[in-house]
C-alpha positions in Angstrom: -3.4 19.9 -13.4 -1.6 16.7 -13.8 -3.5 13.6 -15.0 -3.3 11.3 -11.6 -5.5 13.9 -10.3 -8.1 11.8 -8.3 -10.9 13.8 -6.5 -11.3 12.7 -2.6 -14.6 12.3 -3.5 -13.8 9.0 -5.4 -12.5 5.9 -3.7 -9.9 4.1 -5.0 -9.4 0.3 -4.0 -7.5 -2.8 -4.0 -7.0 -2.8 -7.9 -6.4 1.0 -7.8 -3.5 0.3 -5.3 -2.2 -2.3 -6.9 -2.1 -0.4 -10.9 -0.4 2.8 -9.0 2.3 0.3 -7.1 3.2 -1.2 -10.8 3.9 2.2 -12.2 7.2 2.8 -9.0 9.4 0.5 -7.9 9.2 1.9 -4.2 6.3 2.7 -1.8 6.2 3.9 1.3 3.1 3.4 3.3 2.7 4.9 6.8 0.1 4.9 9.7 0.9 7.1 12.1 4.3 6.4 13.5 4.9 3.3 11.8 6.8 3.6 8.4 6.7 0.7 6.2 9.1 0.5 2.8 8.7 -1.7 -0.1 10.5 -2.2 -3.0 7.7 -3.3 -5.6 9.8 -2.7 -8.7 8.7 -6.6 -10.2 5.6 -5.9 -8.6 3.5 -5.7 -5.1 3.6 -8.4 -2.9 0.3 -8.6 -0.4 1.6 -7.0 2.9 2.6 -4.1 0.7 -0.7 -3.7 -1.0 -2.7 -4.1 2.1 0.1 -1.4 4.1 -1.4 0.9 0.8 -4.8 0.2 2.2 -6.8 1.2 5.1 -9.4 -0.8 7.1 -12.3 0.0 5.3 -10.4 -1.2 2.3 -9.8 1.8 0.4 -6.2 3.3 -0.7 -5.0 5.6 2.2 -4.8 9.2 1.8 -3.2 11.1 1.1 -1.1 9.5 -1.9 1.3 11.2 -4.1 4.4 9.6 -6.1 7.4 11.6 -6.8 8.7 10.1 -9.3 9.8 6.4 -9.0 8.6 6.1 -5.0 4.7 5.8 -4.2 3.7 7.9 -0.9 0.6 6.0 1.3 -0.6 7.7 4.1 1.2 10.6 6.3 4.6 11.0 7.3 6.2 14.6 7.7 9.4 13.1 8.1 9.0 10.5 4.9 7.2 13.3 3.2 10.0 16.2 3.5 12.8 12.9 2.1 11.3 12.6 -1.0 9.2 15.4 -1.9 12.4 18.1 -1.0 15.2 15.8 -1.8 
């Protein structure tokens, strides 16, 4: 099992979102049909971090790192593009 797997019972907050964004160059955050893409290679903006968090302040799920891209929230088209190539 990869080192990055976190059980659903463990809630990840703002600091965790910042740490995850620091490991990638692009964050794709989906909320319903709305999809925002952020280039975060030089550090994630407050807007990018906020897009990664849900209304409770926890990291939205699912969250998947695919290479240098972090997918947050579910959008079928974005998942297919990032994961299937």
